[in-house]
N, C-alpha and C positions, 0 to 999 in steps of 0.2 A: 434225441441231439442236442447237444449243449451249444449254447450260444458262446462265442468268445467275449470275454468281459465277465459279468456275473454269469457264474455256470452252476448247473445242477451238477454235483460232484459224482457222476456215474460215468460209464464207459470205459475206456482203455486204461484203468487205473495203473496197471503195470508201468506205463510208460509215464503216466502223470504222477506217480509216486504216492497217490492217495493220500494227499497230505490235509485233506479236511478232515480233522478230528471230529468224531461223532460224540453226540451226548442225548441222554433221555434222562428227564426227571423221575425220582423214585415214585413220585406221586402218580405217574402214568398208571401204574398198577391198578389204580381205582377204577379204571375203564376196562378191566378184563374180566370181570364177573360173567362168565357164561356169554359175553356180548360178541357180536361178529369181531373177525380180526380186524378189519379195516375201521371200525367205528360204530356208532350207534346214531340214530336218527332223533332230533329234537325238533319235532315239527317237518319243517322243510329243510332244516340245516342238519349236517352230519358233523359230529365232533369225533375226532380221531387222534391217534399218536402218529399216522403216517398216511402216506398216498400212493397210490398206483393206478396208472391208467389202463392197465390190462390185469385183471385177477386179483388175487389176494396178495397180502405183503407176506413175506417168508417169515419174518419175526413177530411174535406176540408182543404185547405190550410189557409182559412181565418177564421176559426172557433174561436169563442170567448174564450171558456173555455170548459173543458171536461164535458160531459153529467152528470156524476155522482158526480159532486163535488158541494158545496154550493159557489159560487165565491164570498160572502159576508162573508164567515167565519172569525169571528175576530181571532186575533194573540194574543198570550199569554199563560201563565200558564205552567204546567208541567205534562206530562204523566210518569208514571212509571211501569215497568214490571219486570218480575224475569229471571234469569237464573240459571242453575244448576252446582254445583261443583265449579271450579276455571277457572283462565285464566292467562297467562303468555306471551301473545303476541297479537299485532294488526294486525298480518299478517295472513289471513286465507289462502294464496296461498302457504304457505310453509309447507314442510312435518313435520317440528319440532315445538315442542310448542303447546299449547292450545289456540286457537284464542278466543280474546274477543268478547262478543255478540255485533251485529251491527257494526263490525269494518269496513264495507265498506259502512257505510251509507252517507259519504261524497263523495262517487265515482259516476262519471258520465261517460258515453260514447257517441259516435258519434251519435248513434241512440238509440231510447227506444221504448218501446210499452205502451200500456194503459191497463187499467183493464177490458176493454170491447170489445177489439178487438185481438182476439187470434192469427191473422195471419199477422197483419200489424206492421211494424216498421216506425217511424217517425223520420225525422231530429230533432236533439237534441243538440249537439254541433255544427251543421252544418245548413247551410241556405238551401242549396240543393245538390242533389247527381246526378251524371251522369253516364249512363250506356249503351253499345251498346246491341244490339239484343242477342248476343251470350255470353253475361255477361263475356267475357274474362278480363274485368277489371271494377272497380267502382273508381269515383272520388269523392271526398267530397269537397265541398266548405265551409270552417270552419267559423262560427261567430267570427266576430273580437271584440266582446264585452266580451268574456268569461274570467274570472280571476280565478286565484286559490286562495285558502283561505289566503295566503300571500300578496295577491293584485298583484301578476305579472301576466301577460298575458299568456293565452294558445295560442300556435301557432302550426303549422304543424310539427315542431321539437319534440314538446312533444307527439304528437300522434304517430310519427314513433318511438320515443325511447320507449313508453310504450309498442307497438306492438312486438318490438325486446326484450323487457324485458320477455314477456311470452313466447316466441319463444326459448328463450335461458336460462332462469332461471325458466320457469313455471314448474309446477309438470309433472312428466315423463309421467302419463297416458294422459295429454292434449297433450303435444308434440308429442307423438307417433301417436296420431290420426291426427293432423293439420300439421305436419312438410312438407307434400308435397302439401299444399293448395295453397301457395303463391309464385309466381315466383320472384317478386321484388316489392318494395315499391319505390315510387318517389314522392319527395317533388317539387311542381311545383310553389310554392311561398309561403309567410309566412302562408297564409290561404287557401292552396289548396294542396291536397295530393290524390295520386291515388295508388291503390293497384291492381296489376296484378296476375291473377290467373294461375295455373297450368291447363293443361287439364284435370287432374285427380281430381281437386277439385270438390266436390259435386255441382251441379248447385244450388239447393235450399240453401245451406250453405253459398254462397259466400258473398252476400251482407251483410247478418247479421254477418256472421263471421268477415269482416273487420270492420264493423261499431260498433260492440258489444264490442270491447276492452275498459276497463276503461281508462282513460287518468290521468296520473300522471305527476307531474313537473318533467322534466329532470333536471332542474338545482338543485332541492331539492335532488333527488336522488344522483346527482353527489358530490354535497356538504357535505352531510351526510354519503356517503360510503353505505347507504342501499342496502340490496340485497333483490330480490323477493322471494328467496329460503331460506331465514333467518329469524328467529323470530324477531320482532320488539317491542320496547317498546311505539311506538306512531303510529297512522295511518299514511298512506302516504299522502303527500300533493296533495290534489285533488280540484275539483271544485265545490263540492255540497254544499247543503244548510245547512248541519250540520257539525260541527267540534268538537273535543274533547274538553270538559271544564275541567274535572278531573277525574282521576281515582285512586282508592285504590285497588292494585290488589288483587284478590280473594274475594273481598267484594263489590265494587261499581263501576260503572262507569257512568259518566254524560257527555252527548253530548248537546251542545247549538245551536241555531239557529245563523247562521252569519248574523248579520245585513247588511253586506256589500256584501252579496250574488248577484251575477250578474244577476241571473235569477229571481229576485223577481216579477218582473211585466210583465213577458210575458204570453201569453194565456193558455200555458201549465201548468203554476204554479198557476194560479188563484185558490184560494180556497184550495190551499196545502201547506205543511210546516208551520203548524199553531202553534205547540207548541214552547214556548221558550226553553224548555229545555225537554230532553228524559233521564230518569234516568233508570238503570238497577241494580237492588239488586240482590246479588249472595245468594243462600242458599245450604246447603250441600245436601238435597235431596228434593223430590217433597212434602213430608209429611210436612218438616219445611217451605217449601214455602207457602202451603197452609195455615198453621198457621199464616205465616206472612201477607198474605192477608187478613185474618180476622182481623188482628190487625191494618191493615192500613199501612203496612211497604211499600207497594207499591200499584197502584191503578187500574190496568188493568191486567186482567188474561185470557189467553187463555186456557180453561180447556181440559185436555187429559185423564183425569181419570173418567170413567163413574160411578164409585161409588161416587166420589166426586158429579158430576154433578147430580145424583140421590138423594142422602141422605145427602150431606155435607153442603149444602147452608141453614143451619138453625141458623146461628149464629146471634148475637145481631143487626149487621149492615143491615143484610137481614131483619130482623123483623122490624126495624124502617124505613125501605124503603130508607136507604142510599146507598145500592148496588143492581144493576140490574144485572138478568140473561138474556141472549138472545141466540138464536139459529139462526145462519145466513146461509141461503143455500150456498153451494159451487159449483160453476159451472165449475170447472176445472175437468180435468180428474182425477180420484181418485187415491191416493196414496195407493198402495198395501204394506201393513206392513207384513213382513215375517221374519222367522228366516231361515238364510241361512247356507248351509253346506259349510264346508272348503274342496274344492274337491281336494287341494293338499295332503290331508291325505288318505293314502291308505284306510282306513276304508270307506271312503263315495264315493269311486270312482265307486262303483257298484250301478247301478241304482235301482236294486232290495231292496238294503239295505236302501237307502234313501225313497223309497217308503213305506217300512214297517215302519220305524220311522215316516213317515209322518202321516201315519193311525192311530197313537196313539194319536194325537192332536184332541180333540173334540171341534170344533168350536161351534156346536148347543147347548152344554151344557154351554161352557164358555159364549158364548153371552147372554142366558138367565139368568143363575145364578150370572155370576160375572159381566155383563155388562148391565143388566137391558133390554136386547134386542135392544139396541141402533144401534148396528153395522150390518155391511152386510158382506158377505163373498166374499172376492176379488177373485173369480175365474180366472179374467183375469189379466195382467200385465196393462192393460188399463181400469180398472173397471169403469162403469158408463158411458161409452162412446160408440160412433158408431165404436170405433177402435179395440174392443174386438170381439174376434172370438166366434162364438157360432154354436152349431150345427154340421152337416157335412160340410165339405168345398165345397166352390164354385168351379166352372170349372177354374175360375182365380187362386185360391188357389191351385187346384191341378197342374195346369200347372207350377207352381213354386215349388211345393212340389216333385213332380214325379222324376225329374232327381235326386234329393237327394235320395230318396227311391231306385231308379234304382242303385245308386252308393253304397247302402249299408249304408249310413249315416243317414237314418231314417227308424223306423219300418214302413212296408207297412200299418198298422193299421191306420196311420195318415190321408190316403186317403179317408176312407171310414167311419171311427167311428167319434161321436161327439167330439167336443174339451174336452180335459179331464178336469175334474173337481174333486175337493176333495171328498173322501168318505162321505157318509152320517151316522151321527151319531144320536143316540137318545139322545135328549136334556134333558130328566128326569134324567140322570145320567152321571157322567164323565167317568166311566167305559166302554170302548168299548164292543160291543156286542161278543158273542162267535165266531160268524161268522168272525168278523173282526180280532179278535185275532188270529183265526186259518190261515186266510189269511196271515197276516203279518209274522206270525211263518213259513208257508212254503216258503215264499218269502226269509226269512232269511236262511232256511235250504238249499235251492237251491242256494243260495249265499255262502254256506259253513261254516255258523255260526251255530253250532248245540248246543244244551242244555247238560250240563252235569247233575249229580246227585243234584247238588246244584242249579239248574234251570238257570244257568248263561250262556250265549251264548259264545263260543270260536271258533276260527277257527283252522286248522290244526296245526298251530304253537303253539296253546295254549294261544294265545293272547285273553284276554276278549274283549266284545264290550262294550266300555265305551264312554260316551259322555258327554262333558262339555259345558254348555251354559253360556257365559259370560254376565254380566249385570252390570249397575252402578246405577240403579234407582230401589229402593224397590217396586215402581208400578207393575212391572212385576211378583214379587213373586207368587201372586195368580194366575197367568197363568202357570208358570213354575213348580210349585210343583205338580199340578194334572198331569201335562204332565210326569213328572219323574214318578209318581206313575203308570201311564199306561205303561210307558217303562218296568218297571219291570214285568209286565205281559208277556212279550215276552222276558225275560232274558237279557234285555239291562240295564246296569248300568248308570244312568243318575246323572248328578251334577250341581248344580247351583253355579257358582263362582262369587259372586258380590264384585266388585273392584271399585276403586275410578276413576273419570272420566279420569285422565291422564294415569292411566294404561289401562283403557278401550279403549282410542284412540291408545295406543301404541300396544297393544296386536292385535286389529283389523288391524294395519297397518302391523304388522308383520307376521300376520296370524297364530297367537296364540291362537286358538279357534277351536272347532268343530261346534258349533251354535252361531250365533251371530245376532243381530237385523239389518234389512237393509229395508228401506222405498224406494220402486221403485215408482219414480215420473217422468212420461215419457212424459208427455205434448200432446199437439194436433198436433204437427208438427214433429215427429221423423224423424230424419237424422242422420248425420254423428257421433252425440253425443252417439248414440246407441252402437258404439264401445268403449265408457267408461264404458257403462253398462254391455255389454255382449260379447265384442270382445275378442279374443285370444290375440291380440296384446297389451292388456292392463292387461292380467291376472297377470302378475309377480309383478305388483306394481299398484293398483288402490283402490280409495277409493269407487268406485261404483261397480265395478266388484269384489266385496268382496268376492264372492264365488270361484273366480279363474276359471272362466268357460273358458275352450278352446275346442271349438266344431266346426268343419269345416261346418256342415249343418247351424248353426246359424250364422255365419261369412257370408255365401254365401247369406242367406236371407237378412241379414243386407244390402247387396249391393243392393239388390232389393228395399228395402225401401228408401235408399239414392238415387236411380235413378228415383224414382217416380215424375212424372212432373204434375200429375192432382190429385184431391182429390180421385176421383175414384180409381185410381192405387195405391194411398197411403193407403187407405182402405185395398184393396186386399193384398198388401204386408204386411201390418201390421197385418191384421188377420192370414195370413201364419205364419209370425214371431211369434205371439203370441201363435198359436197352437203349433208350434214346441218347444218353451220355456217350455210349460206347459208338452209336451211329455218328454223332456229332465229331468225335476223334480230334480232342484237343491235347492229349498227352501221349507218351510213349510208356505202356506199363513195363516196369522192370521186374520185380519180383515180390513176393512177400512170405513170410515166415510163421507158420502156425505153432510155433513155440518160442520160448525164450531162453537164450543161453546165459549162463551166469558162472562166474569162477570167484572163489573167496578162499580167504585163510581159514583153516579149519577150526575155528573157535566160534563161529557163527552157527546158530541152530534154528531150525523153523519148525513149525507143526507138521506132523507126518502128512496130513491131508491138506494140501494146498488149495485154496479157493480157485474157482475157474477164472475170475477176472483180474487177478493181481498176483504178482510176485510177492509183493508186500516187504521187500527186505528193510525198508526203512519205518515200516509200520507195525509189523507184529513178529518179526524175528527177533532174535536176542543174543546177548554175548555170554559166553560160556567162560567164566573167569578161570577155572581148572584148567580147561584145555588151552587157553591163552598163557597160562604159566608154564605148562609142558612144552608149547611151542618156543617160547622165549628162553626156556632152559636148554633147548635143542639148539638155539642160534637161528632161529626162522626170522626174528626181528630184535 
């Protein structure tokens, strides 16, 4: 599980664009002479080119290139994508401002991951790492050829400075989780740095936490006076393959490949960073963006609208074969898209009220009628994976859950009943059955919300049970409005409040909503980052714990997940946590899609066998110049 702020660059890279460029020094090959894949012991210290909490690394030290790239992919051309709304900053780590798309595209960290190894971390800006059996510290031997985009060398001073930036100026939710992880950081030479961990630092997070921090130029920060917690008008000075070329605020951004990028020729980068430029076009809303794609204003589109995917791709460029549609399987843990309740508002603190409200969303009808049956119901917070709880709890899960039941923190039913799933609706009509309406009404009655002669629910103070859903995209209108109609059946007054993206960001941040969208993207190896998603310590100010969840049972279960040292223990503890999260019921699950929909003008190419964890369009696809000329001659653009 990655922490927001410095991040281990693993997880759902298709959505995060996998912009952490990877590097390994050729001298690493010296450690491959018949030695174990993960390193060799020097007394009590292991020296290695990578690290994994679970099993062997996929790639050996002397590999030639990643399995899923075309090492002979040509360089050149442009790929263009879209983003919605506006932007006024190039700093995604600050709480103020709306960050520009791909603003971290030039960022690199000491360690990185690949799109086909969910547990491995590999030396990136380092040659090797060293760690003792008890993981009380990790030492990184940094590469000596790494340069920032301005040509200045990267040293251990920059690593230490960047790490301290996040600990002192990073967002509050991040600092609250990790402030006790590090005892001290010592620079042992220009290219050698050691992180010493506290005894309380989670074991599985230690190496990835220290090695996952993006490295910025200390000199640039000091010369410009830039702060991590303030919006910026340009990206941070970093070491990556792409730099900002031009920007027209609220309209367009162009990033260009740095011809002097230090990592051009290393094995990890063969077949990658292939486009000369990456352009981002901004549109007011998704409908306008789709029209822009049809007109050729941009050339690559990740589609998230099922109606468009099913019926919208019938324009001229498709008919003439200029544009391709492709469905790409997604091997990541699924993203559970939900509406989350704001638990700081008194109306939503009663679980019975939340359950009644949730019963009015009809996934079966929405999926069949509005989404052409494409989507699946995300019953778990880890959908489509073996981390999802199912059926009755195992003995191992019961051992974790029973103490919480005994203390009155969880309902005893969690020990015997199947993991909670949303109620079953009829797919032929949006309106819930009479039985479901009666069940929801009974829950509201029991919670003290009764209907008057006007059919509106009120409490003993005479307050009405009103609910506002905030949205910035019209894409969701066709789901929100039928839901609001169903709420009226149980006396709840629902309202859609569609606002611009800057207001949306600010209202989510301040907690000015009843229901808001949240995508739970929790990954294969959840650990300390769970506190950002669900921990009480982050509830006051978190972009992930958007629902303001404060639950001692959840906090305790998170500690079991963090402490898990084997995959079996991890699965058991995550199953217990998943089961408890679903029992608490702070969100209304909407859907998830176990594939990625893309459409693009037919002069982009990708390797035949794409990796399971990333589409990689900005990473390892390439531009076919001859095909582009053919389409241009045909009048495609």
